[in-house]
Residue, then its C-alpha position, 0 to 999 in steps of 0.5 A: m034132147k035126142n031129136k035136137a042132137l039128130l037135127t043138129l047133125a042133119v044140119l051139119l051134114c048139109g055140108l057133104h057132096a060126093g055123088a050118091q053116097e050114104t052117111t050113118i049117124t048113131s047115138p053113143d049107145g047105138r040105139i038111135g040111128m040116122e042115115v043121110e043119102y046124098g046124090s042128086k037129092l038129099s034124103y034121110q031116115v031115122r031108126f030106133g033099134s031095129e024099128t024105122l021111125i021115119g022112112l026114107s024122106p026128102l031133106g029140105f027146109e021151108f021158110v015163111g015167104e020163101k021158096p022151099l029149099g030141097d032140090s037145090l041143097i047140096l052137101t059141101n063138107k063131111p065133118d068128123v062127128k063123134h058122139g055129139q062133138v064136131n072135130d074140124 
């Protein structure tokens, strides 16, 4: 469930763009965190407490029979997300 929530938030963040910046998403209890860096390329990292679970990695999507999406991803919107709820 936590992984699904983080993935959902990552997809929602695929709407942001404003130069090289970073957005941090944390679980309600603050133990799980995901940082998304956006600039010329999107990247992310995930931590649990003080331990890094996934180091800084490129964010992208691969679909069967299609070219991978990675370098062409841009963020176009920064939603207001609070504890799993998106506030428009």
